[in-house]
VOTOR-599409 format. One record per atom (N, C-alpha, C, O, CB): x, y, z. Coordinates in steps of 0.02 Angstrom, whole numbers, plus 50000, padded with zeros to 5 digits. Glycine has a CB too. Layout:
REM VOTOR-599409
XYZ;...
//
This chain:
REM VOTOR-599409
452544604150567;452744601750477;453414598350516;453794600250561;452964610150395;453324590650463;454084587450469;454634589150403;454504592650354;453984578450472;455024586850412;455474587050361;455354585550282;455544588050229;455904583250382;454874578950307;454634577250234;454144583050206;454094583850145;454234569850233;453794586850251;453114592950216;453864599150190;453774602550140;452254598250313;454294599650215;454684604350197;454824599850134;454484603150094;455264606850249;455064595250100;455164595050052;454824593250004;455054593249947;455494593450052;454074590950022;453324592049999;453204598949966;452944599449911;452824591450062;453424605150008;453244608550003;453784614249952;453614620049941;453024608750061;454344611549930;454924614249889;454654611049846;454504613949793;455694613249901;454494604349855;454224601349756;453764605749729;453854608149673;453714592749745;453164607349772;452664610649744;452864618549712;452574621149664;452144610749799;453424621549753;453814628649746;453954627849679;453704631449636;454514630149794;454484621749662;454834622349597;454424619749557;454664620149501;455464619449590;453874616949557;453304615249509;452894620249500;452324619349478;452914609849528;453214628849524;452554631249509;452194636249546;452044641949531;452164626349508;452084632949596;451514634649654;451914638049707;452104635049757;451094627549688;452044643849695;452394648149713;452034651049789;452344652349841;452474652849652;451344651649777;451034650449863;451204645749909;451004646849967;450374648849866;451504640849899;451634637849938;452154639049984;452274635750035;451654633849916;452474644449961;453194645549985;452984648550054;453364648250102;453714650949934;452534650750056;452064654450108;452244650250194;452514652350245;451074653150076;451864642650172;452244637950224;452754636750255;452874634650312;452294634350214;453124638650200;453994640550238;454284645850269;454814646150300;454504640650194;453764650950254;453924657050277;453424657750350;453674661150396;453784662850214;452994655750357;452594655150430;453064650850458;453314652950510;451764651750432;453314644350436;453824641450476;454344641950508;454454639450563;453974638950460;454674645050479;455394647650493;455354655350495;455894657650476;455944645150434;455044658850506;455024668150519;455234669450569;455504674950571;454404672250522;455204665350631;455134670450687;455844667050718;456154670050761;454314670350741;456044661350695;456774659050703;457394662850640;457994663850650;456724649750693;456964664450573;457824669350559;457764675050582;458264678550583;458114671250477;457024678050614;456974686150634;457484684850696;458054687050701;456074689850658;457134680750743;457634681450794;458404682650791;458754686950819;457574676250823;458614675850734;459254676550732;459554684750699;460044687950717;459474670050691;459064686550646;459334691950615;459524699150677;459994703150679;458714693750553;458864697950725;458754702650763;459604704050812;460024708450810;458024700150807;459514697250854;460144697150890;460784700550866;461104704450902;460294690650896;460994698550784;461534701050744;461594707750745;462124710650758;461494699150680;460994710750731;461114718050725;460774722250773;460964728150780;460924720250662;460174719350817;459884724050883;459454727850842;459134731350881;460474729450932;459314728750798;458794734050772;458284730950732;458374728050679;459104739450730;457484732450776;456864728850738;456694730650664;456334726950631;456204730350777;456964736650638;456494738450590;457124734250523;456954731850469;456284748950589;457664734650545;458274731950518;458354725850493;458514723850437;458694732250558;458144722050565;457924716250558;457314712250527;457384706250518;457964715450602;456744715050513;456284714650482;456544714150390;456554709550349;455864720450511;456694720850386;457084721050303;457504715450289;457514713350231;457614727550291;457874712550336;458384708550311;458114700950297;458204697250249;458964708750362;457614699750378;457304694050353;456744693350304;456434688050300;457114691350399;456644697150276;456244697850211;456784696250142;456644692150098;455914706450208;457344699950144;457684700250095;458034691150107;458144687450059;458194707850099;458124689650164;458214682050165;457814678050141;458064674850095;458274679550217;457244676750153;456754672350128;456584673250040;456354668650005;456104673950175;456804681750010;456674680649943;457354676249909;457294672549860;456534688149909;457984677649944;458474674049937;458554666049925;458804662749879;458714675749982;458264664349981;458074655550003;457524655149918;457684651149875;457374654050117;457094658449910;456754659849846;457104657549787;457164652649750;456644666649838;457244661849793;457664662749719;458324656249697;458504655349640;458134671449729;458594652349761;458804650149778;458714641649776;459084637049758;458814653749812;458044642049804;457714634849819;457764631949757;457174630849747;456934634649845;458074629549704;458174626849651;458834622549653;458924617349620;458154631749604;459434626549711;459794622849714;460064620249772;460654619449787;460094624549685;459384618649812;459324614449870;459354606349853;458914602549833;458644616349905;459844605549864;460244596749864;459944590949888;460094585249871;460884596049909;459334593349948;459324586249997;459874583850031;459804578850067;459164580349960;460424586550026;460864583150036;460874584450121;461194580250153;461454584849990;460564589550156;460494591950241;459844593150234;459554593150181;460944598950275;459584594450294;459004596550310;459074602350294;459584605850294;458784595550369;458264604150272;458044609650242;458194617350288;458454622550270;457274607950230;457904615450350;458164622450378;458984622550412;459144626250458;457584624650443;459454617750380;460224618950410;460214622150345;460554627150355;460864612250432;459954622150265;460014625250220;460004631750238;460464635650247;459644623550179;459224632750245;459124640450281;459424642450301;459574648150281;458804642250320;459794639550361;460304641450408;460944646550368;461264651650383;460614633850440;460904642450320;461894642150306;461614649650271;461814654950296;462454633450230;461184649750216;461084657450176;460724660050240;460374664250211;460534658050090;460514660750314;460204665950341;460974669750358;461074675750352;459624663850409;461654663250386;461924665350418;462444670250360;462554676050378;462114660150464;462674668450310;462854671350261;462744675850238;463174680050225;462844669350233;461994676650221;461664684850212;461634691350266;461574697350258;460904684050201;461714686850326;462104694050392;462654694850394;462864700350411;462074693650470;463134689050375;464034690150355;463954698050295;464054704050304;464484680050292;463764694450243;463804698350191;463624704950202;464024709550195;463454695950145;463034705650220;462674714150259;462944717750292;462994723750282;462164714450306;463214714150348;463694717750381;464514719250357;464884723950370;463694714350437;464584713550320;465294719650259;465014724250236;465164730150247;465694716750180;464584722450202;464054729250133;464124737150181;464334742650165;462704726350121;463824734550246;463524739550289;464284742450323;464274748050348;462894735850348;464774739450324;465524743150361;465884746950309;466374750650316;466154737150392;465534745450249;466024747850192;465864754150202;466244758050174;465954745350113;465414756750233;465064763850222;464904765050279;464574761850320;464474764750177;465314772750281;465134775650358;464494778750363;464354784450345;465644781250383;464104774250391;463274774950419;463364777050477;463944776750498;462774768250425;462684780650533;462574780350569;461864777350588;461374778250553;462774784550578;461874773550647;461294770450636;460524775850677;460514777650736;461454761950673;460104777050638;459504780350659;458814778650678;458484777250628;459424783450622;458494778350731;457874776950757;457594782350766;457754787850790;457864773450811;457084780150742;456234785950723;455844783250780;455744777250792;455644784150626;455574789350820;454954785350853;454354790350833;454454796350831;455034784250945;453924788350823;453234790650789;452854787050815;452664781750789;453114790350716;452604789950892;452304787850914;452074781350925;452454778450965;452114790450904;451504777150901;451554770150915;451714763650869;451594757650876;451024769250940;452074768350807;452544763750747;453084761850763;453364758550719;452744766850686;453444762650826;453784758550830;453814753850879;453674756050935;454174760850822;454004746550876;453844741850902;454614739750929;455144740850900;453424737550857;454534737450974;455054734551016;454924725351007;454444722550982;454934738051106;455464722551033;455094714051054;455244714451111;455824715251129;455374706051022;454644713951157;454684712051234;454584705351257;454184701251234;454204715651271;455064704551314;454904696751343;454404696651395;454604699451445;455554693151375;453934694651398;453464694051447;453814691551510;454254687251507;452904689651424;453584694451572;453954693951617;453344692651682;453064697351711;454454700351617;453244686251696;452584685951758;452744687751816;452264690851839;452274679051776;453194687551855;453404690851906;452894695751920;452454697151879;454024693351895;452944697851964;452344704151991;452794707252022;452634713152019;451634702452043;453374706452059;453714710452086;454104716052025;454374714151973;454164706052129;454044723852050;454124727352008;455104729852014;455434733451977;453484732852018;455244726852062;455994730452053;456314723752017;456794724051978;456464733252138;456054718852032;456354712751991;456144713751903;456464710551862;455964704752026;455834716351891;455554718451823;455824724551801;455864725151740;454814719151823;456024729551836;456624736051813;457054730351823;456964727551769;456804744651866;457454726751856;458054724451854;458074720751791;458504721351748;458234720851912;457584716951789;457644710851733;457914714151668;458464713551642;456864706851714;457244718951644;457354722951600;458094725851569;458414725151517;457014727051623;458154728651619;459004732651638;459444728651630;459934731751611;459204735451714;459594721251636;460064713851625;459864713351559;460344714551522;459884706051674;459444712251534;459244710551480;459434714451451;459874712251414;458724709351469;459314721951444;459594727951387;460294725851382;460534724451327;459544737051414;460734725351449;461234724851447;461644719051393;461994719651342;461274724551507;461354712251441;461564707551390;461604710051296;462084711751261;461004701651403;460864709351283;460854713551196;461474716951178;461904714651140;460264720451188;461484723351214;462114727751201;462824723451210;463244723351164;462114734051257;462904720051272;463404715751247;463614708851183;464104707851147;463444713951296;463094706151191;462904702151126;462914707151050;462994704450995;462074698951141;462844711851055;462824715650982;463704718250988;463984718450933;462074723850976;464024719651030;464714722251040;465054716851017;465564718350987;464924724551112;464924709151023;465644702251014;465624705650958;465304709750925;465584691751013;466354700450961;466624700550888;466164696050833;465934690950859;467404697450890;466024696850771;465644692450735;465704687050728;465184685150700;465584693550690;466044682650736;466394674850759;465824673450811;465284670450802;467334674750802;466074676350866;465584675850923;465074675550926;464754670650944;465564679050956;464764682950900;464064682050884;463774677350858;463424673650893;463894685650853;463844676750807;463734672550747;463704664750800;463114662850808;464484673550676;463974662450818;464184653950832;463644655450901;463094652850894;465294650850852;463714658550956;463394659150996;462674660851002;462414659551057;463694661651018;462314663450959;461494665350921;461604660050889;460994660650893;461264672850869;461784654250855;461704650050834;461444642350900;460954638650895;462304650550792;461984642150952;461884638350994;461504640451054;461234635951086;462404636251005;461414647851080;461294648451138;460574652451142;460244653751191;461874651451170;460444654051070;459684657651070;459584653351033;459044651051047;459454665351049;459864650150980;459254645050920;459284637150940;458894633250911;459564645250818;459774634650991;459954629351042;459994624450972;459574619950970;459304627351117;460484624850915;460774621250853;461124617250899;461284619350955;461224625450793;461284610250872;461734606350907;462364608150874;462394612750833;461574598850907;462904604050893;463424608550891;463814604950813;464334606450784;463914608550974;463354600350800;463604596350716;463084601850665;463314603350611;463264584550705;462544603950680;462174608150637;462704615650641;462864618250587;461274609150669;462874617950688;463174624650666;463864621550628;464004624650577;463354630650740;464164617750637;464784613750607;464654615550521;464994618050476;464744603850630;463884612450527;463614610350443;463614618350411;463814619550354;462604605850437;463354623350455;463074630850435;463564633750411;463614636150354;462784635550490;464124633650470;464454638250448;465214635850418;465634639950401;464454643150502;465334627750412;465764625650374;466474622850415;467014620550397;465854631250327;466214624150468;466944623850490;466834614450547;466364610950564;467194633950552;467534614350556;467584606150589;467294608550671;467284613950701;468634601750591;467044600650691;466614600550763;466994602850823;466694605150871;466354593050784;467784602350822;468134607050855;468274615550858;468414619250905;468574604750846;468204616450805;468194622250784;467604626150811;467664631150847;468224621950720;467024623650789;466384624150836;466464622950905;466384628550928;465884619550818;466574618650959;466654620951024;467174622951065;467164622851127;466464617551051;467874625851010;468204631451026;467864637351028;467784640151082;468674632150990;467644639850974;467324645350967;466664647251019;466624653051038;467164645050900;466044641451044;465764642951062;466044643651158;465864646951207;465294639751027;466484639151146;466874640751214;466934646351229;466614648651276;467484638951220;467444650651184;467834656551180;467284662251189;467304666951229;468254657051110;466854660851145;466414666551147;466194667251192;466204673151211;465984667251113;465804661151249;465454660651292;465944664251332;465534667451364;465194654351306;466614666451360;467214665651402;467194675351395;467304680251431;468044659551361;467004673851330;467244683751312;466574686351335;466624691951360;467414687151205;465984683951333;465364687251350;465384686551432;465214691251467;464684683551312;465554681851452;465384681751539;466074685251564;466194684251623;465264672251582;466454688351537;466884693951556;466614701451552;466564705751595;467474693551514;466484701451491;466144707751471;465434709951546;465444714251590;465734705651375;464934704751528;464564706551577;464784704651648;464324705051689;463974704251564;465384702651672;465624701351744;465954711851740;465974715951787;466474691951751;466134712851672;466474720151697;465944724951707;466084730451731;466994723651640;465194723251689;464684726051682;464174726351753;463644729251766;464444722751626;464724721251795;464134719551859;463664717851851;463254718451896;463914723551898;463424714151776;462864708751793;462864702251781;462424699651748;462344709851767;463494698151814;463524693251836;464234694851899;464434690351936;463564687951773;
//
């Protein structure tokens, strides 16, 4: 789908064809889920938040002004929703609970095509450490590194989404990478 397709779909939804919104969901659900998962590092929570984000997008679709790409507008909603969720979550003293019920627990697995079992174990452990350290980053660093290094967004797109100038984007990315690098170095990963 191209940007024109997004605009056409948005027009259909605004004209009352809410089923057309499923095209938007299919197109962006993996990207939204991936971002949310890296923010909260909890599969079930990420599913719930992703659903909430799409509900928010549907409800706010009438306010999309076509001044930027739809994906940039969606990213802005996603980033703000995650910030607000984190603030709300931090207001209350909660303990994360992960329940395993046989096959009901689902984890995101990155497929490793190497056949060496030792390398696979090392890679899985490194990935686990990397995820832990990303989840421990200060909010600003975790957010901006997720957008740049996980989602592959340009500096300009990040600037638009976060509402900060380009030089601040570059500074935060540099500082976030240095912070993460130091944390990974202290854990012996690099």
